[in-house]
C-alpha positions as CSV (number, residue, x, y, z in Angstrom):
1,X,-0.3,-0.1,0.3
2,X,1.2,3.6,-1.0
3,X,1.6,6.2,1.7
4,X,1.9,9.9,1.2
5,X,5.0,11.7,3.2
6,X,4.7,15.6,3.7
7,X,8.4,16.6,3.6
8,X,9.5,19.8,4.7
9,X,13.2,21.0,4.0
10,X,15.2,24.0,4.8
11,X,19.0,24.3,4.5
12,X,21.8,26.8,3.3
13,X,21.2,27.7,-0.3
14,X,23.5,25.8,-2.6
15,X,23.7,24.0,-6.2
16,X,22.4,20.3,-6.2
17,X,20.2,20.4,-3.3
18,X,17.1,19.4,-5.1
19,X,19.3,16.8,-7.1
20,X,20.2,15.5,-3.7
21,X,16.7,15.3,-2.4
22,X,15.3,13.4,-5.2
23,X,17.9,11.0,-5.6
24,X,17.2,10.2,-2.0
25,X,13.7,9.8,-2.4
26,X,14.1,7.9,-5.7
27,X,16.7,5.4,-4.3
28,X,14.7,4.8,-1.1
29,X,11.2,3.7,-3.5
30,X,9.8,7.0,-3.2
31,X,8.2,9.0,-5.9
32,X,8.3,13.0,-5.6
33,X,4.2,14.4,-6.3
34,X,3.6,17.6,-5.7
35,X,6.0,20.6,-4.4
36,X,7.1,24.3,-3.7
37,X,10.3,25.3,-3.2
38,X,12.0,28.7,-3.1
39,X,15.3,30.6,-2.0
40,X,14.8,32.9,0.9
41,X,17.3,34.7,3.0
42,X,20.0,32.9,1.8
43,X,18.1,29.6,2.3
44,X,16.6,26.9,0.3
45,X,12.9,25.9,1.9
46,X,10.3,23.8,0.6
47,X,7.8,21.4,1.5
48,X,6.8,18.3,-1.0
49,X,4.7,15.4,-1.2
50,X,5.9,12.0,-2.1
51,X,4.8,8.5,-2.5
52,X,6.5,5.3,-0.8
53,X,5.5,1.9,-0.1
54,X,4.5,1.1,3.4
55,X,7.4,-0.9,4.1
56,X,9.7,1.4,2.4
57,X,9.0,4.7,4.9
58,X,11.7,4.1,7.5
59,X,14.3,3.3,5.3
60,X,13.2,6.8,3.1
61,X,13.2,8.7,6.5
62,X,16.4,7.4,8.1
63,X,17.9,8.4,4.7
64,X,16.0,11.6,4.4
65,X,17.6,12.2,8.1
66,X,21.0,11.5,6.8
67,X,20.8,14.6,4.6
68,X,21.4,16.7,7.7
69,X,25.0,16.1,7.4
70,X,25.0,17.4,4.0
71,X,23.4,20.6,5.4
72,X,19.4,19.7,4.6
73,X,17.2,19.4,7.3
74,X,14.5,17.6,6.4
75,X,11.1,16.6,8.1
76,X,8.7,14.0,7.3
77,X,5.2,13.6,8.2
78,X,2.9,11.2,7.1
79,X,-0.7,12.8,5.5
80,X,-3.5,11.6,7.2
81,X,-6.0,13.7,5.2
82,X,-8.1,12.9,2.0
83,X,-8.7,15.6,-0.6
84,X,-11.5,18.1,0.2
85,X,-15.2,16.8,-0.9
86,X,-17.3,18.7,-3.5
87,X,-19.1,20.5,-1.2
88,X,-16.9,23.5,-1.5
89,X,-15.6,26.3,-3.5
90,X,-12.1,27.5,-4.8
91,X,-11.2,31.0,-5.6
92,X,-8.1,33.4,-5.5
93,X,-7.2,36.6,-3.9
94,X,-5.0,38.9,-5.0
95,X,-3.1,41.6,-2.9
96,X,-1.3,44.6,-3.7
97,X,-0.2,47.6,-1.8
98,X,2.2,49.4,0.3
99,X,4.2,47.5,2.6
100,X,3.4,47.7,6.4
101,X,3.5,45.3,9.2
102,X,0.1,43.4,9.7
103,X,-1.0,43.0,6.0
104,X,-1.1,38.8,6.3
105,X,-2.4,38.8,10.0
106,X,-5.5,41.0,8.9
107,X,-6.3,39.1,5.7
108,X,-5.9,35.8,7.0
109,X,-8.1,36.5,10.4
110,X,-11.1,37.8,8.3
111,X,-10.5,34.3,6.0
112,X,-10.3,32.4,9.5
113,X,-13.8,33.5,11.1
114,X,-15.1,32.5,8.0
115,X,-13.6,28.9,7.9
116,X,-11.7,29.7,4.8
117,X,-8.8,27.6,4.3
118,X,-5.4,28.9,2.7
119,X,-4.3,26.3,0.4
120,X,-1.4,28.0,-1.6
121,X,0.0,31.8,-0.5
122,X,2.9,33.6,-2.3
123,X,4.0,36.6,-1.2
124,X,7.0,39.1,-2.1
125,X,8.1,42.7,-2.0
126,X,8.5,44.8,-5.4
127,X,10.0,47.9,-6.1
128,X,6.8,50.0,-7.5
129,X,6.9,50.8,-10.9
130,X,6.6,54.6,-10.3
131,X,8.6,55.3,-7.2
132,X,11.3,53.2,-5.5
133,X,8.6,52.5,-2.4
134,X,8.3,48.6,-1.8
135,X,4.9,47.2,-2.7
136,X,3.7,44.3,-0.8
137,X,2.0,41.7,-3.1
138,X,0.3,38.5,-2.1
139,X,-1.6,36.0,-4.0
140,X,-3.5,33.1,-2.3
141,X,-5.5,30.4,-3.6
142,X,-8.6,29.5,-1.2
143,X,-11.4,26.8,0.0
144,X,-14.3,27.9,1.6
145,X,-17.6,26.0,2.1
146,X,-20.1,26.1,-0.9
147,X,-22.4,27.9,1.4
148,X,-19.8,31.2,1.8
149,X,-21.2,34.1,1.0
150,X,-18.4,35.5,-0.9
151,X,-19.9,39.2,-1.7
152,X,-19.9,39.6,2.7
153,X,-16.1,38.3,2.4
154,X,-15.5,40.7,-0.9
155,X,-17.0,43.3,1.7
156,X,-15.1,42.6,4.7
157,X,-11.5,42.4,3.3
158,X,-12.9,45.9,1.6
159,X,-13.1,47.1,4.8
160,X,-9.6,45.8,5.8
161,X,-7.8,46.8,2.5
162,X,-9.1,50.3,2.9
163,X,-7.3,50.6,6.5
164,X,-4.3,48.8,5.3
165,X,-4.6,51.2,2.3
166,X,-4.5,47.9,-0.2
167,X,-5.9,46.8,-3.2
168,X,-7.7,43.5,-2.8
169,X,-9.4,40.9,-5.3
170,X,-11.3,37.7,-4.9
171,X,-11.7,35.7,-8.5
172,X,-13.5,32.7,-8.7
């Protein structure tokens, strides 16, 4: 029986880390399924899902732990969850505005109060096109219940956007 493992990885960025991780997974009977990885502040960080036979889990996790000697810390967790049922709706959120503390906190609070799950979140600071000021950009893939009132959510987010001086849009 195949089991999914969620791996988190972090280490000083250098060429060959992805290859080293992929080779270790492959050499120990694993199959790389999905991932998201980035270089952040000189570190290589990522999360990925791999599949492995139940009988190979211990061997694979031991091999992954051994990568720490080469600078890559890997944590493995079994995935117990199943995909969300069809009783939900997915949508995206896009945000852009001047950077200031609390943007992610305030937006995520509004989403959590409405039981909206953040499936994926990407944020970055970019230089403004008309000035050298830093702009905060965020893109999120969200999942809410089928009966979630998107108009009410949009109104709540617009209220926050006004206070934060950012632009927010929801797209179905």
